[in-house]
N, C-alpha and C positions, 0 to 999 in steps of 0.2 A: 532625479532623471525616471522620464516612462521605460519601462520594461514588461516584457512579455512572461509571465512566470507558468512552468510547466508543473501539473502535478500527474500522476502515475494512474493506472486504471483504478475504480471502487463501483460499488454495486449502482452507484446514479451515473455514473459515467465511463462505461467498461474501456472506452477507449484512450481514457485521459484526460484532462480537463487546461485549456489554456484561459488565464487572466492577463487582461489591462491592468498591470501596477503600477508605484512609483515607488522607487528605490531610490538609496544614496549615492551619490556620486562616488565612483570607485575612490581610493585614496589616491596620493602622489605615487606616480611610479616609484617602484623599488629600481635596483641596480639591472639594468639591461632591457627595461621595460618600456613602452610606448602605452601612452593612454591615447585612446583614439575614439573620435566621435564618429558614432558608425553612421552613413548615409543609405547604404542598401545592403540588405541580405540575400542569402539562398538557403533553398531546405537539401537536405540529404538524409539519405536513410538510417543513417546513422542516430539522427534526432529523434528517430521514431524506438530506434534500439534501446536510447537512453530511457527517454520517455516510458517506456515499459516498464522498467525498473523502478519507476520512481512512488512514491506512495502517495497514495491518496488522497491525505489529507495535509495541511501544513502550510508553508507559505510558498512552497515550489522551489523549482529552478530554473535557472535563465540557461536555454539550453543556443544550439545554434553555431557552429564552427564556418561556417564561409561568408565573408563579408569584405566591402571598401568603404573608408571613410579618411577622415585626417587627422593626423595628428594632432593633440589638444598639449600633450606635456612629455617631457621625457626623462627618464631616469639617470642616475649616475651610469656613466660607463657605456651610453648610448652611443655608437660611432656612426651609423647608417643613416639616419634620418633626424630632420628637423622639426619642430613645430609648425605647423602649415603645409605640410608636405602629405599627398594622397597616399595612402598604401591598399592594399589587398593582402587579406591573411586566412588561414584556417584556426590557427592556434593550437591549442592543448585541449584533450576531453575532462581531463584534471581541474581544470579552471574555470572561473564562467563564462558561459557562451555568451555569442556578440548579439542576441535579439534582446537588446538595450541601448538607448542611447553612446552610453559611453562604456567602453572595455578595455584593461589592460592585457598586453600580448607581448611577448616576450620579442625585441627586435629583430631577434635571429630567424623568426619564423613569420616574420613581413617581408613583402618585396614591394615595391614600388608601383603606383597603377599606372595602366599605359594613359599616355594624354590625349590618345586619339578616341575614347570612348566615354561613356555615361558612367558614373557610380552603378546603374544599374546592371550594365554591361561588366564592367570589372568585377562585381560580387559573385559571376557566375565562374571565374577562372580559378580560383585558389584551392578546393580541396580537388575538384575532379581534373584539374593541370598537374597537380602535385601528383596525385594516384597514376595518373597516366604515366606521367612522365619516368616515375620512380619504375614502374612495371616494367615497361619498356627499355629504360635502359640502364635499369641499376639489376632488377631480378631477371628481365629476360637474357641482359647482357647483349643488346642491338646498340645501335653504334647511330647517336643524334646526329653524327656528321654526314651520313651517307656512306658509311664504309660497307654498310648491308644493301648496298643498290641491288634490287629485283630481287631479294627472300621475301617470302609468301608470311604472311600474319592472316590467324585465323582469329577473330574477336567474335564471342559468344555474347549476344544482348549488347549489341553496338547502338542503340539509339538515344541510352541516356545517357546522362552529364559525364561519366568518365569515358565511357565509348564514342563519344561525340568529340572530344579532345584526342583520345588515342589514334584515331581515324586519320585527325588532323596531322599529327605528329608524326606517326608512321609513314605518312605518305610523304610528309616532309622532308624524313628521312630516306626516300626512295624506295621504301618497303612498298609489296604488292598486297593491297588489305583486302579481304573477303569478310565482309559483315553478315552479321545474323542478324534479323529484325522480318518480325511477321506479316505486321499490317501495312497495307500501301503505302499511307503517310510516313511509317519507319522506314519503309525500304527508300523512299525518295529522299527521306533525310538524310541516312547515310550515304546517298550516292553523290548528292549535292556537298557533302563535306569532304567526299574523295575516296570514297570506296570504290575499288575497280570491280568487284561482285558484288551480289547480295545472297544471302541463301537464308530460307523460310526454316525459321527454328520451329514453327509450328510442325511441320514434317520432317520424318528422317534427314538429317544433315548428310549421310556420308554418300549415297547415292547423287545427291544436289553437286557434292563435291567432285565424285566422279566424272559426271557430268560437264564441270566447268574444266576437265583435265587436271584433278589434283587429288592426286591416290593420297598423299603427304601434304604435309606444309612445313616449314622450317619454325613457326613457333604460334602456340597458340595461347589469346587471353581469357580467361573465362570469368567475365562478369556478372555473373548470373546465378549458376544452379552448379555446382561443383559434382555435386553426386549424380547427377543426370546427366552429366556430358564425360562421366571419367570414363567409362569404355570408349567412346569415343575417340578421345583425346590420346587417349592410349596408341588407340590402333594408328590414327591419322598422324600422328605427330612423326615428322623425318627423324631417321637414325640422328644422333646428337642435337636434337632440336631440345629446344626448352617450351615448357607449359608453367603461366602464373595464372592464380584463381584470388577471387577477393572474398569470398562468398564462403565459412565455415562450414566444414562438411559435417553431414548428421552422426557420422559414425566412422572409423578407422578405413582409410584408404587402401588398397593394395599398390603397392608400389614396384611389385614384381615384373609386371607387363614393360614398365620402362625400361628394365636393365640390361636386355638383349640390343636395345637401342643405345644406352648410355644416355637417354634422354634427362634432363632437368625438370625437378617440378620445385618451385616455390611460392609463397605465399607472398602478398602486397598488403601493408596495414599502413597508411599513410600516416596513422598517429604514433608507430612505433618510434622515432626519433624524439618526438617531445614526451611521449609516457616514458621513456628508458634515458633521457638526457644523454642521447649518446654525444659522445665526441664529435662528430659532425651534422651537431644540430644546425648549425650555420647552412648547410648546405640546400637547408628547404627556401631558405629565403634568397637563393643564389638560383633557384629554379625558377622561383617566383619572378625576379627580374628578366630572367632569360624566355619566360612566357611574354611577360611585358613589351621585350624586344619584338617576340615574334607579332604581337598583334600590332605595334606601332609600324611594323616594318609590312603587314598586308601577308603574312604568311600562317598567319591563325587568324581566326574570328572570336569572339564571343559566343559561347551557346546558349546564349539567355532565350529561351523560347517563349516561355509564358512568363510574363508579368502583370504583379498585382501591387495596388496602393488604396491606403498606404497601409504602412507596417503596424499591425494590431493584430491582436489575438483574433476577431474573428477571419481577415483575411489570409493569417499564418494557418488557421484551421483548415481551409479550403486549399491552401497549399500542400498541408499534409495529405488530405485529400484525395487531390489528384498524385499526390506522390505514390499511395496506397494502392491504388488503381494499378499500375504499374504500363501505364500506357504513354507519360510525359514525354515528351521527346527533348533533348537537352536539358536544359536545368530551367528551374523554376524560381524566380528573383522577387522580391520585395523591397521598395523603394518610399523612401520619405514617409515619415512619422507624423502619426493624425495629429 
């Protein structure tokens, strides 16, 4: 089968190297596994982080944890899917990624693909959708069914893949969303997705919140830089509010400013369930099914913004270059094998 092998940094290729290659098809799926024919993929910062740790020589590793495809075979104990059904998944970091024509994934980590979108549009949903859902409704403790109607959510770094899904999910849940974005294109994008107000994170955010009449907010989702916004978050979170962050800090964080407010801080890491094989592993598949329901009902849209064809090392390198620039709106997806 066709695949793309990733190598880490080397003297000749400081950013690493991607190679079109041919691999054997995965073996027949084991218990609870699906073997999926990959039709489209999306790229994520985690791809670049893993790539940076790889050796610069050798056969390379297949990366990628965001895909849509069709079930080719099922293992013993599979209950949720049958051969021929279309699925979406992010999968597990410790297994081979989806930048290959066929991949194995635990059925509990897969969800059904929405019937009203293309494979390319569907591939943009899994990782960002799971991260946004878990951050909002598990870590921040907000109510997906609208029980927090009218509460305020500040999203720092809102125009990327996770932010684009988070805005939609939060608005659907009745939250008032304040999104940070710096470029005019980014600001237009987050407004179209449902942000009630936009602040420019290239300028001090505090005065902009004051101008909007928000001395404090009920919840904060930091999708960009935990250290840079730590003081702002501690100052602007409302008493008994909640903060969630995605990006590791560069050093220790001083939690003391949160004490008098009884404010909560937590991390969101989408791969926690698969990495630690938690007892609620199947929740991720259930979340993906709920996202599919939302897309089919029209309350959510795919955030596939930039689309490249075909799936090849050349176009994947272009996708990663766009991702590294830090200006991508929504998700970058690739479809159709060369």
